[in-house]
C-alpha positions in Angstrom: 0.0 0.0 0.0 1.6 3.3 -1.1 2.0 6.2 1.3 -0.3 8.4 -0.9 -3.2 5.9 -0.5 -2.6 5.7 3.2 -2.9 9.4 3.5 -6.0 9.6 1.4 -7.7 6.8 3.3 -6.8 8.3 6.6 -8.4 11.6 5.5 -11.5 9.8 4.2 -11.9 8.1 7.5 -11.5 11.3 9.4 -14.2 13.0 7.2 -16.7 10.3 8.0 -15.7 10.4 11.6 -16.7 14.0 11.9 -20.2 13.3 10.7 -20.4 10.3 13.0 -19.2 12.5 15.9 -22.0 15.0 15.5 -24.6 12.3 15.5 -23.1 10.2 18.3 -22.4 13.2 20.5 -26.1 14.1 20.5 -27.2 10.5 21.1 -24.6 10.2 24.0 -25.9 13.4 25.6 -29.5 12.4 25.5 -28.8 9.0 27.0 -26.4 10.4 29.6 -28.9 12.9 31.0 -32.4 11.4 30.3 -31.5 7.7 30.1 -33.6 7.5 27.0 -32.2 5.0 24.4 -33.3 7.2 21.4 -33.9 4.9 18.4 -35.4 7.9 16.6 -32.0 9.7 16.6 -31.2 8.3 13.1 -34.7 9.4 11.9 -33.9 13.0 12.9 -30.6 12.7 11.0 -32.5 11.6 7.9 -35.2 14.3 8.3 -32.5 17.0 8.5 -30.9 15.7 5.3 -34.2 15.9 3.3 -35.0 19.4 4.8 -31.5 20.6 3.6 -32.2 19.2 0.2 -35.5 21.1 -0.2 -34.5 24.3 1.5 -31.4 24.7 -0.6 -33.6 24.6 -3.7 -36.2 27.0 -2.2 -34.2 29.7 -0.4 -33.3 32.8 -2.5 -29.8 33.3 -1.1 -27.8 32.1 -4.1 -24.6 30.4 -3.2 -25.3 30.9 0.5 -28.6 28.9 0.3 -26.9 25.6 1.1 -25.2 26.9 4.2 -28.3 28.7 5.5 -30.2 25.5 4.8 -27.8 23.4 6.9 -28.3 25.7 9.9 -32.0 26.0 9.4 -32.4 22.2 9.1 -30.4 21.6 12.3 -32.5 24.2 14.2 -35.7 22.8 12.8 -34.8 19.2 13.9 -33.8 20.6 17.3 -37.3 22.0 17.6 -38.8 18.7 16.5 -36.8 17.0 19.3 -38.1 19.6 21.7 -41.7 18.8 20.7 -41.0 15.0 21.0 -39.6 15.4 24.5 -42.3 17.8 25.8 -45.3 16.3 24.0 -44.5 12.6 24.2 -41.5 11.5 26.3 -42.3 13.6 29.3 -45.6 11.8 29.6 -43.9 8.4 30.2 -40.9 9.3 32.3 -42.6 7.8 35.4 -43.1 4.5 33.5 -40.2 2.0 33.3 -37.5 3.4 31.2 -37.9 0.8 28.5 -41.3 2.2 27.5 -39.5 5.4 26.4 -37.5 3.1 24.1 -40.8 1.7 22.7 -42.0 5.3 22.1 -38.9 6.2 20.2 -39.2 3.1 18.1 -42.7 4.1 17.2 -41.4 7.5 16.2 -38.9 5.8 13.8 -41.9 4.3 12.0 -43.8 7.6 11.9 -40.9 9.7 10.7 -39.9 7.2 8.0 -43.3 7.4 6.4 -43.5 11.1 6.8 -40.3 11.5 4.8 -41.6 9.0 2.2 -44.9 10.9 2.0 -43.2 14.3 1.6 -40.3 13.4 -0.6 -41.1 10.1 -2.2 -39.3 6.8 -2.1 -36.8 7.4 -4.9 -33.2 8.2 -4.0 -32.2 11.8 -4.4 -28.8 13.4 -5.1 -28.2 16.4 -2.9 -26.6 19.7 -4.0 -22.8 20.3 -3.7 -21.5 22.8 -1.2 -20.7 26.1 -3.0 -17.0 26.9 -2.9 -16.2 23.4 -1.7 -17.3 21.3 -4.7 -14.0 20.4 -6.2 -10.9 18.4 -5.2 -7.4 19.2 -4.1 -4.2 17.2 -4.8 -2.8 15.6 -1.6 0.2 13.2 -1.8 -0.4 12.8 -5.5 -4.1 11.9 -5.1 -7.2 14.0 -5.5 -9.2 14.5 -2.3 -12.7 16.2 -2.0 -12.4 19.7 -0.7 -15.7 19.3 1.1 -14.3 16.4 3.1 -11.3 18.5 4.1 -13.8 21.2 5.4 -15.6 18.5 7.4 -12.3 17.5 9.0 -11.8 21.1 10.1 -15.4 21.7 11.1 -15.7 18.6 13.4 -13.1 19.7 15.9 -14.5 23.2 15.9 -17.9 21.8 17.0 -16.1 19.7 19.6 -14.4 22.8 21.0 -17.8 24.7 21.1 -19.3 21.8 23.0 -16.3 21.7 25.4 -16.8 25.4 26.1 -20.5 24.9 26.6 -20.0 22.0 29.1 -17.0 23.3 31.0 -17.4 27.1 30.9 -21.1 27.5 31.5 -23.4 26.7 34.5 -25.8 24.9 32.2 -22.9 22.7 31.0 -21.9 21.9 34.6 -25.5 20.7 35.3 -25.4 18.5 32.2 -22.1 16.9 33.2 -23.4 16.4 36.7 -26.6 14.8 35.4 -24.7 12.4 33.3 -23.0 11.1 36.4 -25.8 11.3 39.0 -29.0 12.8 37.9 -30.8 11.9 41.2 -28.3 14.1 43.1 -28.9 17.0 40.6 -32.6 16.7 41.2 -32.0 16.7 45.0 -30.2 20.0 44.7 -33.3 21.6 43.3 -32.5 21.7 39.6 -35.6 21.6 37.3 -35.2 18.3 35.6 -38.0 18.9 33.2 -36.2 21.9 31.7 -32.9 20.2 31.7 -34.2 17.1 29.9 -36.0 19.2 27.3 -32.9 21.4 26.6 -30.6 18.4 26.3 -33.0 16.5 24.0 -33.3 19.5 21.8 -29.5 20.0 21.7 -28.9 16.3 20.9 -31.5 16.4 18.2 -30.0 19.5 16.7 -26.6 17.8 16.6 -28.1 14.8 14.8 -29.7 17.3 12.4 -26.4 19.1 11.8 -24.8 15.7 11.0 -27.6 14.8 8.5 -27.5 18.3 6.9 -23.7 18.1 6.4 -24.0 14.7 4.9 -26.2 15.8 1.9 -23.3 16.6 -0.5 -21.5 13.3 0.4 -24.1 10.6 -0.2 -27.5 10.0 -1.9 -30.6 10.6 0.2 -32.6 7.4 0.8 -35.6 6.6 3.0 -33.5 3.9 4.8 -30.5 6.1 5.6 -31.6 6.3 9.2 -31.2 2.6 9.9 -27.5 2.3 9.1 -26.5 5.5 10.8 -28.2 4.8 14.1 -26.3 1.4 14.3 -23.0 3.2 13.7 -23.9 5.9 16.2 -24.6 3.3 18.9 -21.2 1.8 18.2 -19.5 5.1 18.6 -21.4 6.0 21.8 -20.7 2.7 23.5 -17.0 2.7 22.6 -16.5 6.3 23.7 -18.6 6.0 26.8 -22.3 6.8 27.4 -22.6 10.5 28.1 -19.0 11.4 27.1 -18.7 13.9 24.3 -14.8 13.6 24.2 -15.3 9.8 24.1 -17.7 10.2 21.2 -15.0 12.2 19.3 -12.3 9.6 20.0 -14.5 6.6 19.1 -15.8 8.3 15.9 -12.2 8.8 14.8 -11.4 5.2 15.6 -14.4 3.8 13.7 -14.0 6.1 10.8 -10.3 5.2 10.3 -10.9 1.4 10.9 -13.7 1.4 8.2 -11.6 3.4 5.8 -8.6 1.0 6.0 -10.8 -2.0 6.4 -12.1 -1.5 2.9 -8.6 -1.9 1.6 -7.2 -4.5 4.0 -10.1 -6.8 4.7 -13.0 -5.8 2.3 -15.0 -8.9 3.2 -14.8 -8.3 6.9 -15.3 -4.5 7.2 -18.6 -4.8 9.1 -17.2 -7.5 11.4 -14.2 -5.4 12.3 -16.4 -2.4 13.5 -18.6 -4.5 15.8 -15.7 -6.7 17.0 -14.0 -3.5 18.3 -17.2 -2.6 20.1 -17.5 -6.1 21.6 -13.8 -6.0 22.8 -14.2 -2.6 24.4 -17.3 -3.6 26.2 -15.7 -6.8 27.5 -12.5 -5.1 28.7 -13.9 -1.7 29.7 -17.8 -1.8 29.8 -18.3 1.9 30.4 -16.3 2.9 27.3 -12.9 4.4 26.7 -13.7 7.8 28.3 -16.9 6.9 30.2 -17.4 6.4 33.9 -19.0 3.5 35.7 -22.5 4.2 36.9 -22.7 5.7 40.3 -25.5 3.2 41.3 -25.7 -0.4 40.4 -28.6 -1.1 38.0 -30.1 -4.2 36.8 -29.6 -5.2 33.2 -33.1 -4.0 32.4 -33.0 -0.7 34.0 -36.2 0.1 35.8 -38.2 -3.0 35.0 -41.3 -3.4 37.1 -40.9 -6.2 39.6 -44.6 -6.6 40.4 -46.1 -10.0 40.8 -47.3 -11.8 37.7 -50.9 -11.3 36.4 -52.6 -14.7 36.5 -54.3 -15.8 33.3 -57.5 -17.9 33.8 -57.1 -21.5 32.6 -60.5 -21.3 30.9 -59.2 -18.5 28.7 -56.1 -20.5 27.8 -58.2 -23.6 27.0 -60.6 -21.5 24.9 -57.7 -19.9 23.0 -56.0 -23.3 22.3 -59.4 -24.8 21.1 -59.8 -21.9 18.7 -56.3 -22.2 17.4 -56.9 -25.9 16.7 -60.4 -25.7 15.3 -60.6 -22.5 13.3 -57.7 -22.6 10.8 -59.4 -25.2 8.5 -62.2 -22.6 8.1 -59.8 -19.7 7.3 -58.3 -18.6 3.9 -54.7 -19.6 3.3 -53.4 -16.1 3.8 -54.9 -16.0 7.3 -53.3 -19.4 8.1 -49.9 -18.0 7.1 -50.4 -15.0 9.3 -51.2 -17.2 12.2 -48.0 -19.1 11.7 -46.1 -15.9 11.7 -47.9 -14.8 14.9 -47.0 -18.1 16.6 -43.3 -17.7 15.6 -43.1 -14.2 17.0 -45.0 -15.1 20.1 -42.4 -17.7 20.9 -39.6 -15.2 19.9 -41.0 -12.6 22.3 -41.6 -15.2 25.0 -38.0 -16.2 24.9 -36.9 -12.6 25.3 -39.3 -12.3 28.2 -37.4 -15.0 30.1 -34.3 -12.7 29.9 -36.0 -9.4 30.3 -39.0 -9.9 32.5 -37.8 -12.8 34.6 -34.1 -12.1 34.6 -34.0 -8.3 34.2 -31.6 -8.6 31.3 -32.6 -6.4 28.3 -31.1 -7.7 25.0 -30.8 -5.4 22.0 -29.4 -8.3 20.0 -31.9 -11.1 20.5 -32.2 -11.3 16.7 -29.0 -13.3 16.9 -30.8 -16.4 18.3 -33.7 -15.9 15.8 -31.3 -15.6 12.8 -29.0 -18.4 14.0 -32.1 -20.7 14.2 -33.2 -19.7 10.7 -29.8 -19.9 9.1 -29.0 -23.1 11.1 -32.0 -24.8 9.6 -31.3 -23.4 6.1 -27.6 -24.4 6.1 -28.2 -27.8 7.5 -30.6 -28.5 4.6 -28.5 -26.8 1.9 -25.0 -27.8 2.8 -25.3 -30.8 5.1 -28.2 -32.3 3.1 -30.3 -33.2 6.2 -34.0 -33.6 5.9 -36.3 -30.8 6.9 -37.6 -32.4 10.2 -34.0 -33.0 11.3 -33.1 -29.4 10.4 -36.1 -28.1 12.3 -35.2 -29.9 15.4 -31.4 -29.2 15.2 -31.7 -25.4 14.4 -32.5 -24.4 18.0 -29.6 -26.5 19.2 -27.3 -24.5 16.9 -28.8 -21.3 18.3 -28.3 -22.5 21.9 -24.7 -23.5 21.3 -23.9 -20.0 19.9 -25.8 -18.5 22.8 -23.6 -20.5 25.2 -20.5 -18.7 23.8 -22.1 -15.2 23.4 -23.7 -15.4 26.9 -20.4 -16.2 28.6 -19.3 -12.7 27.7 -22.6 -10.8 28.0 -23.7 -11.9 31.5 -20.5 -10.4 32.9 -22.1 -7.0 32.2 -25.3 -5.3 33.3 -27.6 -2.5 32.5 -27.1 -0.8 29.1 -23.7 -2.4 28.7 -25.3 -5.9 28.6 -27.8 -4.7 26.0 -25.1 -3.1 23.8 -22.8 -6.2 24.0 -25.7 -8.3 22.8 -26.3 -5.8 20.0 -22.6 -6.1 19.1 -22.7 -9.9 18.8 -25.9 -9.8 16.8 -24.3 -7.3 14.4 -21.2 -9.4 14.1 -23.5 -12.3 13.1 -25.2 -10.0 10.6 -21.9 -8.9 9.1 -20.8 -12.5 8.7 -23.9 -13.7 6.9 -24.0 -10.5 4.8 -20.4 -10.7 3.6 -19.8 -14.5 3.4 -21.3 -15.0 0.0 -19.8 -18.5 -0.7 -21.7 -20.0 2.3 -24.7 -17.8 3.2 -25.4 -16.2 -0.2 -24.8 -12.7 1.2 -27.7 -10.3 0.7 -29.1 -12.7 -1.9 -30.0 -15.0 1.0 -30.6 -18.7 1.0 -33.7 -19.7 -1.1 -35.8 -22.8 -1.4 -35.9 -23.7 2.3 -39.3 -25.3 2.3 -41.0 -27.9 4.5 -41.0 -31.6 3.7 -43.6 -32.8 1.2 -45.8 -34.2 3.9 -45.8 -30.8 5.5 -46.1 -28.8 2.3 -49.7 -27.7 2.7 -50.3 -24.5 4.7 -52.6 -26.3 7.2 -50.2 -29.1 7.9 -47.3 -26.7 8.5 -49.5 -24.6 10.7 -50.2 -27.5 13.0 -46.5 -28.2 13.2 -45.8 -24.6 14.1 -48.7 -24.6 16.6 -47.3 -27.7 18.4 -43.7 -26.4 18.4 -44.5 -22.8 19.4 -47.2 -23.5 22.0 -45.0 -26.1 23.6 -42.1 -23.7 23.6 -44.2 -20.9 25.3 -45.6 -23.4 27.8 -42.1 -24.6 28.7 -40.8 -21.1 29.1 -43.8 -20.5 31.5 -42.9 -23.5 33.5 -39.2 -22.4 33.7 -40.3 -19.0 34.8 -42.4 -20.4 37.7 -39.8 -23.1 38.7 -37.2 -22.5 41.4 -34.8 -21.5 38.6 -37.1 -18.7 37.6 -37.6 -17.6 41.2 -33.8 -17.3 41.5 -33.6 -15.2 38.4 -36.2 -12.9 39.8 -34.3 -12.6 43.0 -31.1 -11.7 41.1 -33.1 -9.2 39.0 -34.5 -7.4 42.0 -31.3 -7.5 44.1 -28.3 -9.2 42.7 -26.0 -8.5 45.7 -28.5 -9.9 48.2 -28.9 -13.0 46.1 -25.1 -13.5 46.0 -25.0 -13.0 49.7 -27.2 -16.0 50.3 -25.1 -18.2 48.1 -26.7 -17.8 44.6 -24.3 -17.9 41.7 -26.1 -15.1 39.8 -23.9 -15.2 36.7 -24.3 -18.9 36.2 -28.1 -18.6 36.4 -28.1 -15.7 34.0 -25.9 -17.6 31.6 -28.2 -20.6 31.6 -31.2 -18.3 31.1 -29.3 -16.8 28.1 -28.8 -20.2 26.6 -32.4 -21.2 27.2 -33.7 -18.0 25.6 -31.3 -18.7 22.7 -32.7 -22.2 22.2 -36.3 -21.0 22.0 -35.4 -18.0 19.9 -33.8 -20.4 17.5 -36.9 -22.5 17.4 -38.9 -19.4 16.5 -36.4 -18.6 13.7 -36.6 -22.2 12.4 -40.4 -21.9 12.4 -40.2 -18.6 10.5 -37.7 -19.7 7.9 -39.8 -22.7 6.7 -42.8 -20.4 6.6 -41.0 -17.9 4.3 -38.9 -20.5 2.4 -35.8 -18.3 2.6 -33.2 -16.8 5.0 -31.8 -13.3 4.7 -29.3 -11.3 6.7 -32.0 -8.9 7.9 -33.1 -11.7 10.3 -30.1 -10.5 12.4 -30.8 -6.8 11.9 -31.4 -4.2 14.6 -35.1 -3.8 13.7 -35.5 -7.6 14.1 -34.1 -7.3 17.6 -36.3 -4.4 18.5 -39.5 -6.1 17.4 -39.7 -8.7 20.2 -38.7 -6.0 22.7 -41.6 -3.9 21.4 -43.9 -6.9 21.7 -42.9 -7.7 25.3 -43.3 -4.0 26.3 -46.6 -3.7 24.4 -48.1 -6.7 26.1 -46.6 -6.0 29.5 -43.3 -7.1 31.0 -45.1 -7.9 34.3 -46.2 -11.4 33.2 -45.1 -14.1 30.7 -48.5 -13.9 29.0 -47.7 -10.3 28.0 -45.1 -11.4 25.4 -47.4 -13.6 23.3 -50.2 -11.1 23.7 -48.0 -8.2 22.6 -46.7 -10.3 19.6 -50.3 -11.0 18.5 -51.3 -7.4 18.8 -48.2 -6.1 17.0 -48.3 -8.6 14.1 -52.1 -8.1 13.6 -51.6 -4.3 13.5 -48.7 -4.7 11.1 -50.6 -7.0 8.8 -53.8 -4.9 8.7 -51.9 -1.6 8.2 -49.7 -3.2 5.4 -52.8 -4.5 3.6 -54.7 -1.2 3.5 -52.2 1.6 3.1 -48.8 2.2 1.5 -47.9 4.2 4.6 -48.4 1.4 7.0 -45.4 2.3 9.1 -46.9 5.6 10.0 -50.2 4.1 10.9 -48.5 1.4 13.0 -46.3 4.0 14.7 -49.2 6.3 15.6 -51.1 3.3 17.1 -48.0 2.3 19.1 -47.6 5.9 20.4 -51.2 5.9 21.4 -50.9 2.6 23.2 -47.8 3.6 25.0 -49.4 6.9 26.2 -52.6 5.1 27.1 -51.1 2.0 28.6 -47.6 3.0 29.8 -47.2 -0.4 31.5 -48.6 -2.5 28.7 -51.9 -4.2 28.1 -51.3 -6.7 31.0 -50.7 -3.8 33.3 -54.2 -2.5 32.4 -55.7 -5.9 33.2 -53.9 -6.0 36.5 -55.4 -2.6 37.5 -58.8 -3.9 36.4 
């Protein structure tokens, strides 16, 4: 590799790092102060990019229109963030923290379709930056002038933030809140105003990053998904709540990706998330972050109320309906029922971790995807029969969960969640880039049930037996002494250890069990669809069961299957009747969160 290529790649990595820093610094601030894991942060980035695109064409300032548009878009998105915090998030701060995550996920769906409705679904090419449109020779290579400007602009923003945080009273309060917000509240600081201001500032930083990205890449309605994943990586590596850490981590990731394209082009994605996993294992609070002042369970503020009993008569009636009604239904409805069953089991397996064990996973799609790909690869490469692949797939997922869980259960709180995300994304990167085995983004096709199960009704009954048995076994495990020990560790880990409980070993076993049943859900799903694709490991796939558990109610095992049924029915109906189904589904989820901040089961409990 010649010195000139090294210099150019280094500069390219730094240019991308500056945009990543702007987005990640806002995300880090929001989490550090409000404890909100804002999945809508990438959507705000995307919204600012499209606003910049339109404003540049509409404003009458000539060459200055682009730069005015960048500032206007950042301010506008900051105001959108203010409205979101005041109008929505503030209403659920008293609910368990994870319901705020559910609300931001709903906003992702809404904003995505708002952008699609306003600007269309076709990719758009943004304007170039006047005065910075050309290239300059560096070390014998041409390098974009605009990227050089970004390399200079990023540190200037970092210096401005440093001045804000270290030279103003407001900045001192923010830094104090990132370390111990309860103490800041005890000193009489108005938390509502502080939260609103920080959320607006963080949103504006995301907007600034999106606006500055317009001359560098095409605008697409899915640009929010990739950037939010990278932003999470930067925040976790740098340290939650640390702006200097976000800058350091952004530079690391930008440079690693820039050189990874040259050195290991087929492992670029793996390298990024491998770095994240290593940092979390060695230094869970990040390179420049600080350990939390108070020990927190892996799930944050998960309600530890007693379970809501479900009448046996209702269970018997439901099972009778699931057995008797499908022969009377159209084929499409039978396939929808199979999908609901698969996701009910998927959500129930996450509930064992989250509701019973207090361990929130942002990467539970790993078990789902491993089950799906395990079944597909066993049939395609090993040549085993479909029934054998169906039975063996969850074993494959459990074996991988045994390895992943060994590292994950050493962490707690958001660090546990982020390490599970890292491992899921490593799995995603492997199946996405290992074309010779997994087919890459083309997927594995032709993964169908055996001939004697080829009719929709026969496969439905197989799915019914497998998924209902799996949900029932998870319920038994949750009520058994093992489940009671998990609850004790969830509610007070140190007290459980003091009476002789090996908390880590119990959590590890729970992780493996959840992986097994998540893999069974993946196997059920892959034979329903007849194909396996990398998006089975994606972040949205991990968020879905989390949404289902929270929607149904984390207080009881029945909440997970109930939430899965509600979510998939809403999804199916909205998809059938409107092109903008994500917006409809998002609005419904927002309404449900505001109306039932502890899930549907929580409402039944009060009743």
